[in-house]
C-alpha positions in Angstrom: -24.3 -7.0 -21.6 -23.8 -3.7 -19.9 -26.6 -2.1 -17.8 -28.1 1.0 -19.5 -27.2 4.3 -17.9 -30.1 6.4 -16.7 -30.6 10.0 -17.8 -30.2 11.2 -14.2 -26.8 9.6 -14.0 -25.8 11.2 -17.3 -26.9 14.6 -16.2 -25.2 14.3 -12.9 -22.0 13.3 -14.6 -22.2 16.3 -16.9 -22.8 18.7 -14.0 -19.9 17.2 -12.1 -17.6 17.8 -15.1 -19.0 21.3 -15.5 -18.3 22.2 -11.8 -14.9 20.8 -11.7 -14.0 22.4 -15.0 -15.3 25.8 -13.6 -13.1 25.4 -10.5 -10.0 24.5 -12.5 -10.4 27.2 -15.2 -11.3 30.0 -12.8 -8.3 29.1 -10.6 -6.0 29.1 -13.7 -7.4 32.5 -14.8 -7.0 33.9 -11.3 -3.4 32.6 -11.2 -2.6 34.1 -14.5 -4.2 37.4 -13.5 -2.1 37.5 -10.2 1.1 36.7 -12.0 0.5 39.3 -14.8 -0.5 41.9 -12.1 2.6 41.3 -10.2 5.0 41.3 -13.2 3.5 43.8 -15.7 0.9 46.0 -14.2 2.5 47.1 -10.9 0.1 45.2 -8.7 -3.1 46.6 -10.2 -6.3 44.7 -9.3 -7.9 44.6 -12.8 -5.8 41.8 -14.3 -6.8 39.5 -11.4 -10.5 40.1 -11.9 -10.0 39.9 -15.7 -8.3 36.6 -15.5 -11.0 35.3 -13.1 -13.7 36.5 -15.6 -12.0 34.9 -18.5 -11.7 31.6 -16.6 -15.4 31.6 -15.6 -16.5 32.6 -19.1 -14.5 29.8 -20.7 -16.0 27.3 -18.2 -19.5 28.6 -18.9 -19.0 28.2 -22.6 -17.7 24.6 -22.2 -20.5 23.7 -19.9 -23.1 25.1 -22.2 -21.7 23.1 -25.1 -21.6 20.0 -23.0 -25.1 20.3 -21.7 -26.6 21.0 -25.2 -25.2 17.8 -26.7 -27.7 15.1 -27.3 -27.0 11.4 -27.4 -27.0 9.8 -30.9 -30.3 8.5 -32.2 -30.4 4.7 -32.2 -30.2 3.2 -35.7 -33.7 1.7 -35.4 -35.3 5.1 -34.9 -33.2 7.0 -37.5 -35.4 8.6 -40.2 -32.6 8.0 -42.8 -32.7 4.2 -42.3 -33.3 2.5 -45.7 -32.7 -1.1 -44.8 -36.3 -2.2 -44.6 -37.5 -0.2 -47.6 -37.3 -1.7 -51.1 
């Protein structure tokens, strides 16, 4: 049998995923902003900040969704369980 995972370990894992996701997505947004600024907008600063903002916003939305998920209810505690009722 496998050892049960504590809630602290689960929360730490979710935060690690959130922080790494924030770093990757904000870096990608910043890179896309720099490239679009250099190619299309004559080196204006607003595409860089816009790309960074989009990356951070996407990371925030993903992290919010990940932290709001709840583990499934065990079958023994489910209110829809009809096995023992006749």
